[in-house]
C-alpha positions in Angstrom: 53.3 -76.8 -6.3 54.1 -74.8 -3.9 54.9 -77.9 -1.4 57.6 -78.4 -3.6 59.3 -75.5 -4.0 59.1 -75.5 -0.1 61.0 -78.5 0.3 63.6 -77.9 -2.6 64.1 -74.6 -0.6 64.4 -76.3 2.6 67.3 -78.3 1.7 69.2 -75.8 0.2 69.1 -73.7 3.5 69.8 -76.7 5.4 73.0 -77.0 3.2 74.2 -73.2 3.5 73.7 -74.1 7.4 76.1 -77.2 7.4 78.8 -75.9 5.0 78.7 -72.3 7.7 78.4 -74.6 10.9 81.0 -77.2 10.3 84.0 -75.1 10.0 82.5 -72.9 13.2 82.8 -76.0 15.2 86.2 -77.3 14.0 87.6 -73.9 14.7 85.9 -73.9 18.1 88.1 -76.9 19.2 91.0 -76.1 17.4 91.2 -72.7 19.0 90.0 -74.7 22.6 92.9 -76.9 22.4 95.8 -74.4 21.2 94.5 -71.5 24.0 93.4 -73.6 27.0 95.1 -77.3 26.7 98.6 -76.3 25.2 99.5 -73.7 27.2 98.7 -76.6 30.1 101.9 -78.8 28.5 104.1 -76.3 27.7 106.0 -76.1 24.0 107.1 -79.6 22.6 111.2 -80.2 22.9 113.0 -80.9 20.2 115.2 -83.8 20.7 119.1 -83.2 20.2 120.8 -86.0 18.9 124.3 -84.3 20.1 122.7 -83.7 23.3 121.9 -87.3 23.7 125.6 -88.2 22.9 127.0 -86.0 25.7 124.4 -87.0 27.6 125.5 -91.1 27.5 129.6 -90.3 27.0 129.5 -88.8 30.9 
């Protein structure tokens, strides 16, 4: 009977560890991209359609 309880608790502990670990890994990846990769390339520039029209007309 003790063996059955050990297996059940084993799966519950594994489930709790996965629930805690997956968001941590995702947050680490997002943090890496925002702090390391994004400054390398700078912010995105929005295209201004009016500015394109003036460039083409000159």
